[in-house]
C-alpha positions in Angstrom: 38.9 14.8 8.6 38.1 12.9 11.8 40.1 10.6 13.9 39.0 8.2 16.6 40.0 5.3 18.8 37.7 2.6 20.0 37.8 -0.5 22.3 35.7 -3.4 23.4 36.3 -6.1 26.1 34.3 -9.0 27.1 34.6 -10.8 30.4 32.2 -13.5 31.6 28.7 -11.9 31.1 29.9 -8.3 30.7 30.8 -6.5 27.5 32.5 -3.1 27.7 32.9 -0.8 24.7 33.7 2.8 23.9 35.0 5.3 21.3 36.7 8.6 21.5 36.8 10.9 18.5 38.1 14.3 17.5 37.5 16.5 14.4 40.1 18.7 12.7 39.3 21.6 15.1 39.9 19.3 18.0 36.3 19.2 19.1 35.7 15.9 20.9 33.0 13.2 21.1 32.9 10.1 23.1 30.6 7.3 24.0 31.1 4.5 26.7 28.9 1.5 27.3 28.2 -1.7 29.1 26.1 -4.8 28.2 25.5 -7.4 30.8 23.5 -10.6 30.9 22.6 -10.5 34.6 20.6 -13.8 34.3 19.6 -16.1 31.6 16.3 -14.1 31.3 17.6 -10.6 32.2 19.8 -8.2 30.1 21.1 -4.8 31.1 22.6 -2.0 29.1 24.2 1.3 30.1 25.6 4.0 27.8 27.1 7.4 28.3 27.7 10.0 25.6 29.3 13.4 25.4 29.6 15.3 22.1 30.9 18.9 21.9 28.5 21.5 20.5 30.9 22.3 17.6 31.8 18.7 16.8 31.5 17.8 13.1 31.5 14.4 11.4 29.8 14.1 8.0 29.3 10.4 8.2 29.1 10.2 12.0 26.7 7.5 13.4 26.0 7.4 17.1 23.4 6.8 19.7 22.0 10.3 20.3 18.8 12.2 20.9 19.8 14.9 18.4 19.5 14.3 14.7 23.0 15.7 14.3 25.7 14.1 16.2 26.8 17.1 18.2 25.8 19.3 21.2 24.7 16.5 23.5 25.5 14.9 26.8 23.4 12.0 28.2 23.1 8.6 30.0 20.9 5.8 29.0 19.9 2.7 31.0 18.0 -0.2 29.5 16.5 -3.5 30.9 15.1 -6.5 29.1 13.3 -9.4 31.0 11.8 -12.6 29.7 9.7 -13.8 32.6 8.0 -16.8 30.8 7.7 -18.4 27.4 6.5 -15.9 24.8 6.6 -12.9 27.2 9.2 -10.1 27.1 9.3 -6.8 29.1 11.5 -4.0 27.8 12.1 -0.7 29.4 14.7 2.2 29.3 15.3 5.6 30.8 17.4 8.2 28.9 18.5 11.5 30.4 20.1 14.1 28.2 21.1 17.8 28.0 22.1 20.1 25.1 24.9 22.6 26.2 24.2 24.9 23.3 21.4 26.1 21.1 19.5 23.8 18.7 16.6 23.8 16.3 13.6 25.5 17.9 15.5 25.8 21.2 17.2 29.2 21.6 19.1 28.3 24.9 20.7 25.4 26.5 18.2 22.8 27.5 17.6 19.2 28.9 15.1 16.4 28.8 14.3 12.8 29.5 12.7 9.8 27.8 11.1 6.8 29.3 9.7 3.6 27.7 8.0 0.5 28.9 6.9 -2.2 26.5 5.3 -5.6 27.2 5.3 -8.1 24.3 3.6 -11.5 24.0 4.5 -13.8 21.1 2.7 -17.1 21.7 3.9 -18.4 18.3 5.7 -17.3 15.2 2.6 -16.1 13.6 1.3 -13.8 16.3 2.7 -10.8 18.1 0.9 -8.5 20.6 2.5 -5.6 22.4 1.5 -2.6 24.5 4.0 0.4 24.8 4.0 3.4 26.9 6.5 6.2 26.2 7.0 9.5 28.0 9.3 12.2 26.7 10.1 15.6 28.0 12.4 18.2 26.4 12.8 21.9 26.1 11.3 24.0 23.3 10.9 27.7 22.4 7.5 29.0 23.8 4.9 29.6 21.1 4.4 33.2 19.9 6.9 34.7 22.3 8.4 38.1 21.1 10.9 38.3 23.9 14.4 38.9 22.9 15.6 36.0 25.1 12.5 33.8 25.6 12.4 31.3 28.5 12.6 27.7 27.4 9.3 25.7 28.1 9.3 22.0 28.9 7.1 20.0 26.6 5.8 16.6 27.7 4.6 14.0 25.2 3.0 10.8 26.2 2.2 7.9 23.8 0.4 4.7 24.5 0.4 2.1 21.7 -1.3 -1.3 21.4 -0.4 -3.4 18.4 -1.4 -6.8 17.1 0.1 -8.5 14.1 -1.0 -11.9 12.8 0.2 -14.1 9.9 -3.1 -15.8 9.0 -1.7 -17.8 6.1 1.6 -17.9 4.1 0.1 -15.3 1.8 -2.1 -13.1 4.2 -0.9 -11.0 7.1 -2.9 -8.6 9.2 -2.0 -5.9 11.7 -4.0 -3.6 13.9 -2.8 -0.6 16.0 -4.5 1.9 18.3 -2.4 4.7 19.7 -3.2 7.5 22.1 -1.2 10.8 22.4 -1.2 13.4 25.2 0.8 16.6 24.5 1.3 19.4 27.1 3.6 22.4 27.6 4.2 22.2 31.3 3.3 25.3 33.5 0.9 26.5 30.9 -2.7 25.8 29.9 -1.6 24.3 26.5 -2.8 20.7 26.3 -3.7 18.6 23.3 -4.7 15.0 22.7 -4.7 12.8 19.6 -5.3 9.2 18.5 -4.4 6.8 15.7 -6.1 3.7 14.5 -5.2 1.5 11.5 -6.0 -1.9 10.1 -3.4 -3.2 7.7 -3.9 -6.3 5.3 -1.2 -7.6 3.1 -1.6 -10.3 0.5 1.5 -11.8 -1.1 0.6 -14.7 -3.6 3.0 -17.5 -3.9 5.4 -17.4 -6.9 4.1 -14.1 -8.0 6.1 -10.8 -8.4 3.4 -8.6 -6.9 1.4 -8.1 -3.7 -1.6 -6.2 -2.5 
């Protein structure tokens, strides 16, 4: 079983929220957050989480870097700006650490995640965005036979450019180009990759099928 208590409070343009939880072995989990409309075109968000390594919740659902809701501490800050009609700039920074071992990481580790996205929607039919994401986290070194291998920091950079267009009520198109840079820091291991796709979807009116 799990037990928890949560709260939320709104004052003017600020919204505070949080939850504290415990499992049957008294392992704890908590998250605290703040949402703020700093201006009509600016929104801010902050979130802090701390979840014990041994915490268990079969149906737990929380904002975490880990797939499992356990073994994590972190702080997140996000910003959204709408400088002009049709334009939106979104960004965040997330700093996290894992106090105990995890999948493919045989020691405590830490990392960070940054994202910046610029979106342009001149109308309801068209959306264009460019996104840059940089993520760094610890991982076991490849092919290391040491009893206690040192954790390597792995950096992954993605740059995505995407266009979607509703040509007619029945026909929609989308196009994406994405570049990837992968590097194990302090080593000579570096890799690159790319993705390109063109997607077309045709949905005839009053018909139960689409192509």
